[in-house]
N, C-alpha and C positions, 0 to 999 in steps of 0.2 A: 505493500499501501503504500510505504514512504519512497519506494521507486516511482510509483506512479504521481506519486503528488507533485517529486521533485520535477519528473520529465514536462507535467504540466506546467508548472513554474518555470521551467528554461525559456519553456516555446514562447510560454504569452511574454517574459524580457525581449526574446528576439522577436518578438512582433511587433515590439513597443514602437524601434523607428517607420515599420509599416504604418502603425496609424496619423503617425504624429504626422507624415505628408499626407492625408487625406480629409480635407474636410466634412464638413456635416452635410454638402451635396455630395459627397461622393466624389469630387474633383483632387487631382494634385496640386499639391501647396510646394513653393519648392521653398527648403530650408533658407536657399538663398537668397538675398537679393541685392541689390547697387551696392556698396561699401564690404558687405562680408568677406572674409577675407579666411587663409587656410595657408597652415605651413607647414610640408609635405619634409619625412625624413623616408629615407629610400637605402634599401641595401642590397646587393643579389650577384649574378655573376655578369662579368665579361666575355661575350663572346666574339671573337674574330675570325670575320668570315670568308673576305678578300678582297686582294688590290685591283680595282681597274688603271693601267695606263693605257691613257690615249692615243697616247704617238709611238706604242710597239706593236710587233704582231709576234702571238696572240697577246691579246690587251690583258687581258685576266689572270693573278696569278694569285693561288691559294695564299693562305696566311696560315697554314699547318708548317713549314718548313718553318715559321718567322716565328708565329708570339705563338705563348702557350692559351690557354684560359686561362679568366683571370678573375678579378674584383671589380666591385665598383659601389660608390655610396652617391648619396646628393642632398642637400637641404634646399628648398624652394619654396617661395612665398608667394602668393598669389594675391591677388584679390578681385572681388566679380564689378562686373561696369556692367549685368545683368542676373535675373533673377538663371543664367544658362552659361555665361561666355563670364571667361576670366582672364585676369592678363596678369605675367607673373615675373618671375627671375628665379635662376637656378644655380647653384654650383655644384658642380659632379667634378668627377676624381677617380683613373683606373687606376690597377695594376696589372702587366703582364708580363711575360718572360720571354728573351728572347732565345735559342738553343746555346748560345755561350753563359745566358745566367746573366745577362745585363736588362735591368729593367727596364721597360717600356713605360712609360708612364702618358695619360692624357687627365688635361684640368680643364674642362671647359666652362665658359662664364656664358649662361644664354640667355635671351626675354623667349619666352612662351606665349602663347593663346590657346584658351583649351573651349570646349564646348562639352555640358555635361547631358550627357542622355538617363534620365531617370529608370527604374526600373525596380519597379515596389523598393525595399528595407536597401536595393543595393544602386550604386551609378557609377555610372561608363563616362567615365572621360577620355575625349578625344584632341588629343594636341601636336602642335606644332612649336618646335626649337628651333633657335637662329641664332649665331651669335659669337663669338671669340675662342681660341682653343688653345692652348699651349701643351708640343706633342714633342716628347725629350726619351733619345734611348739612350743609355751611356752617358759620355758628353754632348751628344748631339741634341738641340734643342729649335723648333719649330714654333713659327705663330701663324695660323693661318683663322680661319672661317670654318664652322662648322654647320652643319643640318642633322634636325633632330625633331621626325614623328615618332609618334609614339601613340599609345592608349594604355588606360588602367581599368581595372574595377573594383571597383568597393564596396564591402560591408560595411555598414552603418551603425554601430553598436549602439550609437544614439546619438542627440543631434549636434554631438563633438568631436566623438573619435570616431576614425573609420577605417578600417584595415584590408589591407588587398595587395593585389599585383600589379605590377606595373611591367610592360613591352615598350622598348625605344630603339629603333634602327638610326645607327649613326653613320653620315655621311659626314670625313673628313680631307679637304683634297688639300695638297701640296703641290704648289703652284710657282713651275721654275721656267726662265728665259733665260734667251739664246745659247749657251754654246749647253747647257742644262734643259734645257726646256722636253728633251726627251723623259728625265726623270720626274716632270712630274705626273701625282698618281692619287685615286682615291679614295681611301680606307672604309670599307666596309665592315660597322661593325655593332651589334647588337645586346642590352644588355637587358636579361631577364628577373626581377627579383621583389622582398617585401618593401612594401609602402604601407605607414604609418603614418593617418592625416588629419592632423589638431584643425576644426573649425569655428572664429571667434568673430 
């Protein structure tokens, strides 16, 4: 009997976010409004995919002989400009290793725009980020740009906290000119990780 009561209590608690987003007429009520803010922490895997060299043939080269699986983490602040759209800034960092055990580090600072799709007590933000990145391997450092489209799935534990998964695709150009133009490349990476978001 105690187990049944515990399960009923747990289901009731899990259902509270759904009820909090539905008004008396049955219409969805967004927990966000203009000026609402969120702070998000992410951590997970950094996955090197491939390099694209537009001036070479073949133009696509796998990363498996160049970089290992790595880790990533980020901090993000966002503000809603409507009940579905937010603008924010994210500072991230990654690490992976070359075959000779040199550390490869990426540190991007990006501006982001996101659109939130509500699904009951869940939310699916789809976003796009762009900005600047520091790309470092051993003693070589490159300052360039980055593009980061992605999406998250959050379960809203309550009106303040949400927990979920985030996946982002990283496009990191390294552009060279003159005699080194053949070295121009576009690194393609991905990160998948856990996210915790606080709404205030």
